[in-house]
C-alpha positions as CSV (number, residue, x, y, z in Angstrom):
1,M,-21.8,-41.3,36.3
2,D,-18.3,-42.6,36.4
3,M,-17.0,-40.4,33.5
4,F,-16.2,-36.7,33.5
5,V,-14.6,-34.4,31.0
6,T,-12.2,-31.4,31.1
7,G,-11.1,-28.7,28.7
8,S,-8.0,-26.6,28.6
9,Y,-6.4,-23.6,26.9
10,D,-3.9,-26.0,25.3
11,H,-6.7,-26.9,22.9
12,T,-7.3,-30.4,24.3
13,V,-10.4,-32.0,25.8
14,K,-9.8,-35.0,28.0
15,L,-12.2,-37.7,29.1
16,W,-11.6,-39.3,32.5
17,D,-12.9,-42.5,34.0
18,V,-12.8,-42.7,37.8
19,R,-12.9,-46.5,37.7
20,V,-9.5,-46.6,36.0
21,T,-6.6,-46.5,38.5
22,D,-4.2,-45.1,35.9
23,T,-3.6,-41.3,36.1
24,R,-3.9,-40.9,32.3
25,S,-7.1,-39.9,30.6
26,V,-9.0,-42.5,28.6
27,M,-9.6,-40.2,25.6
28,E,-8.1,-37.0,24.3
29,I,-9.6,-34.6,21.6
30,N,-8.1,-31.6,20.0
31,H,-10.7,-28.8,19.7
32,G,-8.3,-26.6,17.6
33,N,-8.7,-23.5,19.9
34,P,-8.4,-22.8,23.6
35,V,-11.4,-24.5,25.2
36,E,-13.7,-22.3,27.2
37,D,-16.5,-24.7,28.1
38,V,-17.3,-28.4,27.7
39,I,-20.5,-30.4,28.5
40,F,-22.0,-33.9,28.1
41,L,-25.2,-34.1,26.0
42,P,-28.1,-35.9,27.7
43,S,-27.5,-39.1,25.7
44,G,-24.1,-39.5,27.3
45,G,-22.5,-40.5,24.1
46,L,-22.0,-37.0,22.7
47,L,-19.8,-34.2,23.9
48,A,-20.0,-30.5,23.2
49,T,-17.0,-28.2,23.4
50,A,-16.7,-24.4,23.0
51,G,-13.6,-22.5,22.0
52,G,-12.6,-19.9,19.5
53,N,-15.7,-18.9,17.5
54,S,-17.0,-22.5,17.2
55,V,-19.1,-25.1,19.1
56,K,-18.2,-28.7,18.2
57,I,-20.1,-31.9,18.8
58,W,-18.0,-35.1,19.3
59,D,-19.1,-38.7,19.4
60,V,-17.4,-40.3,22.4
61,I,-18.5,-43.8,21.6
62,A,-16.9,-43.6,18.1
63,G,-13.6,-42.6,19.7
64,G,-13.9,-38.8,19.6
65,K,-15.2,-38.4,16.0
66,L,-16.3,-34.9,15.1
67,M,-20.0,-34.8,14.3
68,F,-20.9,-31.2,13.9
69,S,-19.2,-27.8,14.0
70,M,-21.2,-24.6,14.6
71,E,-19.3,-21.4,13.7
72,G,-22.0,-18.8,14.0
73,H,-20.2,-16.5,16.5
74,N,-17.8,-13.7,15.4
75,K,-15.7,-13.8,18.5
76,T,-14.8,-16.3,21.2
77,V,-17.6,-18.6,22.5
78,T,-17.4,-18.3,26.3
79,S,-20.1,-20.6,27.6
80,I,-22.6,-23.3,26.5
81,C,-25.4,-25.2,28.1
82,M,-28.2,-27.6,27.2
83,G,-32.0,-26.8,27.3
84,R,-35.3,-27.8,26.0
85,V,-37.4,-25.4,23.9
86,G,-40.8,-25.8,22.3
87,K,-44.5,-25.4,23.1
88,D,-46.1,-25.9,26.5
89,T,-47.6,-29.4,25.6
90,G,-45.3,-31.6,27.6
91,E,-41.6,-32.5,27.9
92,E,-41.8,-34.9,24.9
93,S,-42.8,-32.1,22.5
94,K,-39.8,-30.0,23.6
95,Q,-36.6,-30.2,21.6
96,L,-33.1,-30.3,22.9
97,R,-30.9,-27.4,22.0
98,I,-27.4,-26.1,22.7
99,L,-27.4,-22.5,23.9
100,S,-24.1,-20.6,23.4
101,V,-22.9,-17.1,24.3
102,G,-19.8,-15.2,23.2
103,L,-17.8,-12.1,23.4
104,D,-19.6,-10.8,20.3
105,G,-22.7,-10.2,22.5
106,Y,-24.8,-12.9,20.8
107,M,-26.7,-15.8,22.3
108,K,-27.3,-18.5,19.7
109,V,-29.6,-21.6,19.9
110,F,-28.1,-24.5,18.1
111,D,-30.2,-27.5,16.9
112,Y,-27.4,-30.1,16.6
113,A,-29.8,-32.7,15.2
114,A,-30.4,-30.6,12.1
115,D,-27.0,-28.9,12.3
116,R,-28.3,-25.4,12.1
117,V,-28.8,-22.2,14.3
118,T,-32.5,-21.8,15.0
119,H,-32.4,-18.5,16.9
120,T,-30.1,-15.6,17.6
121,M,-30.4,-12.8,20.2
122,R,-28.2,-9.7,20.6
123,F,-27.2,-8.2,23.9
124,P,-25.5,-4.8,24.5
125,A,-22.3,-6.2,26.1
126,P,-19.9,-9.2,25.7
127,L,-21.4,-12.4,27.3
128,L,-19.4,-14.5,29.7
129,S,-21.8,-17.3,30.9
130,I,-25.2,-18.8,30.5
131,G,-27.3,-21.1,32.7
132,Y,-30.6,-23.0,32.2
133,S,-32.9,-24.1,34.9
134,P,-33.8,-27.8,35.3
135,D,-37.4,-27.2,34.4
136,C,-36.5,-25.3,31.3
137,S,-38.4,-22.3,32.3
138,T,-35.7,-19.8,33.0
139,R,-32.2,-19.0,31.7
140,V,-29.7,-16.4,33.0
141,I,-26.9,-14.8,31.1
142,G,-23.9,-13.0,32.7
143,T,-22.2,-10.1,30.9
144,S,-18.8,-8.4,31.2
145,N,-20.3,-5.2,32.6
146,G,-21.7,-7.0,35.7
147,I,-25.4,-7.2,34.6
148,L,-27.4,-10.4,34.6
149,Y,-30.1,-11.0,32.0
150,A,-32.8,-13.4,33.2
151,G,-35.3,-14.8,30.7
152,K,-38.5,-16.4,31.8
153,R,-40.7,-18.5,29.6
154,K,-44.1,-17.0,28.8
155,T,-47.2,-18.9,29.7
156,K,-49.9,-16.9,27.9
157,K,-50.2,-17.1,24.2
158,K,-50.9,-14.0,22.1
159,E,-53.6,-13.8,19.6
160,N,-51.3,-13.2,16.7
161,E,-48.6,-15.7,15.9
162,E,-45.2,-14.9,17.1
163,S,-41.7,-16.2,16.4
164,E,-40.2,-18.9,18.7
165,S,-38.1,-16.3,20.4
166,D,-41.0,-13.9,21.1
167,Q,-43.1,-16.8,22.5
168,F,-40.4,-18.1,24.7
169,W,-38.4,-15.2,26.2
170,R,-39.0,-12.1,28.2
171,I,-35.8,-10.3,29.0
172,A,-35.4,-8.4,32.3
173,P,-32.1,-7.0,33.5
174,V,-31.3,-7.7,37.1
175,E,-30.3,-4.7,39.1
176,Q,-26.5,-4.3,39.3
177,A,-24.9,-3.8,42.6
178,E,-22.9,-0.7,43.1
179,R,-19.5,-1.3,41.7
180,K,-16.2,0.0,43.1
181,V,-14.8,2.9,41.2
182,L,-11.6,1.9,39.4
183,K,-8.5,4.0,40.1
184,P,-5.3,4.3,38.1
185,S,-3.5,2.5,40.9
186,Y,-5.6,-0.7,40.2
187,F,-4.5,-3.3,37.7
188,R,-8.1,-3.7,36.4
189,Y,-8.0,0.0,35.5
190,F,-5.7,-0.8,32.6
191,Q,-7.8,-3.7,31.4
192,R,-10.9,-1.7,30.7
193,G,-12.7,-2.2,27.4
194,Q,-13.6,0.3,24.8
195,G,-17.1,0.6,26.1
196,E,-15.9,2.0,29.4
197,K,-17.1,5.6,29.9
198,P,-14.5,8.1,30.9
199,S,-14.6,9.8,34.3
200,P,-15.1,13.6,34.5
201,G,-11.4,14.1,35.3
202,D,-10.0,11.8,32.6
203,Y,-8.0,13.3,29.7
204,L,-9.2,11.9,26.4
205,V,-6.8,11.4,23.6
206,M,-8.8,11.5,20.3
207,R,-7.5,10.2,17.0
208,P,-7.4,12.9,14.4
209,K,-9.7,12.3,11.5
210,K,-7.9,11.2,8.3
211,V,-8.1,13.9,5.7
212,K,-9.3,12.7,2.3
213,L,-7.1,14.1,-0.4
214,A,-8.5,15.1,-3.8
215,E,-7.2,13.4,-6.9
216,H,-5.0,16.4,-7.9
217,D,-3.4,16.5,-4.4
218,K,-2.6,12.8,-4.6
219,L,-0.9,13.4,-8.0
220,L,1.1,16.3,-6.7
221,K,2.4,14.2,-3.8
222,K,3.6,11.7,-6.4
223,F,5.2,14.6,-8.5
224,R,3.0,13.8,-11.4
225,H,2.6,17.5,-12.3
226,R,1.0,17.4,-15.7
227,E,-1.6,14.8,-14.6
228,A,-2.4,16.9,-11.6
229,L,-3.0,20.0,-13.7
230,V,-5.2,18.1,-16.1
231,S,-7.2,16.6,-13.3
232,V,-7.9,19.9,-11.6
233,L,-8.8,21.6,-14.9
234,G,-11.6,18.9,-15.3
235,S,-13.0,19.7,-11.8
236,K,-14.2,23.2,-12.9
237,N,-13.3,24.7,-9.5
238,P,-11.3,27.9,-10.1
239,E,-10.0,28.0,-6.5
240,N,-8.5,24.6,-6.8
241,V,-7.1,25.3,-10.3
242,L,-5.4,28.5,-9.1
243,A,-4.0,26.6,-6.0
244,V,-2.5,23.9,-8.2
245,M,-1.0,26.5,-10.6
246,E,0.6,28.4,-7.8
247,E,2.1,25.2,-6.4
248,L,3.5,24.4,-9.8
249,V,4.9,27.9,-10.1
250,A,6.6,27.4,-6.7
251,R,8.0,24.1,-8.0
252,K,9.0,25.8,-11.4
253,K,7.0,23.2,-13.3
254,L,4.0,25.1,-14.6
255,L,5.4,26.1,-18.0
256,K,6.8,22.6,-18.5
257,C,3.4,21.1,-17.8
258,V,1.8,23.5,-20.3
259,S,4.3,22.6,-23.0
260,N,3.5,18.8,-22.6
261,L,-0.3,19.2,-22.9
262,D,-1.9,17.5,-25.9
263,A,-4.6,19.1,-28.0
264,E,-7.6,18.1,-25.9
265,E,-5.8,19.0,-22.6
266,L,-4.8,22.4,-24.2
267,E,-8.5,23.0,-25.0
268,L,-9.4,22.5,-21.3
269,L,-6.7,25.1,-20.4
270,F,-8.0,27.6,-22.9
271,L,-11.6,27.1,-21.7
272,F,-10.5,27.9,-18.2
273,L,-8.5,31.0,-19.3
274,H,-11.4,32.3,-21.4
275,K,-13.7,32.1,-18.4
276,Y,-11.5,33.4,-15.6
277,C,-8.5,35.3,-16.9
278,T,-10.3,38.6,-16.9
279,M,-11.6,38.2,-13.3
280,P,-9.6,40.6,-11.0
281,R,-9.0,37.9,-8.4
282,Y,-7.2,35.6,-10.9
283,S,-5.9,38.0,-13.6
284,S,-2.5,38.7,-12.0
285,L,-1.5,35.0,-12.7
286,L,-3.7,34.0,-15.6
287,M,-3.0,37.0,-17.9
288,G,0.7,36.3,-17.7
289,L,0.1,32.6,-18.2
290,T,-2.1,33.3,-21.2
291,K,0.7,35.3,-22.9
292,R,3.3,32.5,-22.3
293,V,0.9,29.8,-23.5
294,L,0.3,31.7,-26.8
295,E,4.0,32.1,-27.3
296,M,4.9,28.5,-26.5
297,R,2.1,26.7,-28.4
298,A,1.7,29.0,-31.4
299,D,2.4,26.2,-33.9
300,D,-0.2,23.9,-32.3
301,I,-2.8,26.7,-32.4
302,R,-2.2,27.4,-36.1
303,A,-2.6,23.7,-36.9
304,S,-5.9,23.3,-35.1
305,D,-9.2,24.9,-36.0
306,S,-10.7,24.2,-32.5
307,L,-7.8,25.9,-30.8
308,K,-8.2,28.9,-33.1
309,G,-11.8,29.1,-32.0
310,H,-10.7,29.2,-28.4
311,I,-8.2,31.9,-29.1
312,R,-10.9,34.0,-30.8
313,N,-13.2,33.7,-27.8
314,L,-10.3,34.6,-25.5
315,K,-9.5,37.6,-27.6
316,R,-13.1,38.8,-27.4
317,S,-13.2,38.4,-23.7
318,V,-10.0,40.5,-23.3
319,E,-11.3,43.2,-25.6
320,E,-14.6,43.4,-23.7
321,E,-12.7,43.7,-20.4
322,I,-10.6,46.5,-21.9
323,R,-13.7,48.4,-23.0
324,I,-15.2,48.0,-19.5
325,Q,-12.0,49.3,-17.9
326,Q,-11.9,52.3,-20.2
327,S,-15.5,53.2,-19.4
328,L,-14.7,52.9,-15.7
329,Q,-11.7,55.3,-16.1
330,E,-13.9,57.8,-17.9
331,I,-16.5,57.7,-15.1
332,Q,-13.7,58.0,-12.6
333,G,-12.5,61.1,-14.4
334,I,-15.9,62.7,-14.2
335,I,-16.5,61.8,-10.5
336,S,-13.1,62.8,-9.1
337,P,-13.4,66.6,-9.6
338,L,-16.9,66.5,-8.1
339,L,-15.6,64.6,-5.0
340,K,-12.8,67.2,-4.6
341,I,-15.4,70.1,-4.8
342,A,-17.7,68.3,-2.3
343,G,-14.7,67.8,0.1
344,R,-13.9,71.6,0.1
345,R,-17.4,72.5,1.1
């Protein structure tokens, strides 16, 4: 054949004719990405180029017209080759396919006559090259981690029907030769991929996990104090509510937030006070807050029957807590003399 083709990282594919004495190429095609591989199809009139995440078919006879573009890969296509696939009934029954591999770890079989991908196979590492034997019985794929995957065509048919890929391939990794250990003084040491395993003496720098903030924390960061208080009151978590209230006290914004609450938001606050103000863990803050809320929102409470109902419930809770404390003091008064007598003995 007197024609040959070249591809370059300048996105161009050039067709050369050895019979032409001129040093210029006879045809130039722009692939649109750095070209990784280029091959002639068996007919001689079509050209396949690989670059970027696409494989393109060009009609050389028509002056470099784009016929098909297969963009099934997610990353750069590194190598392509031609092969025949099909049943074991003769060469005429086998169909021509373009096999492509890429840095995404996929091998794809492309039927350019039907403009579709007929088969996809996943490998555990980025793929750099692919080769097909002349008798279409074996293909070999090279990976970035130094392992070769050789696939040999099966000759025995199984009883159950299988897919084209199951009938055709048996994957067997070729043993990898012992690789030289990379040292920090080597240039390749700094070109390692994310899949490289650290050595025992390596120091690993881990990214800290991003803390997911709750809604009230986000509002506090934006200084939207009243909305933060309302948000945390709706969460029904007393620990969070007390934490937000203490933060608002430190910012001197708690009473201002309470004064700006509407009737429904004020009901949420009274429900929380009724449930937790008598608990010893929270009473030091909540009892004082309850007193100030009653003083500040007295007019609103008088105008609303629902708020009056909350105040009655709150009053009953406080009276019940007072009775319990009085009973405990009476019991303490009875037990204290007995403990003193027991201590003297």
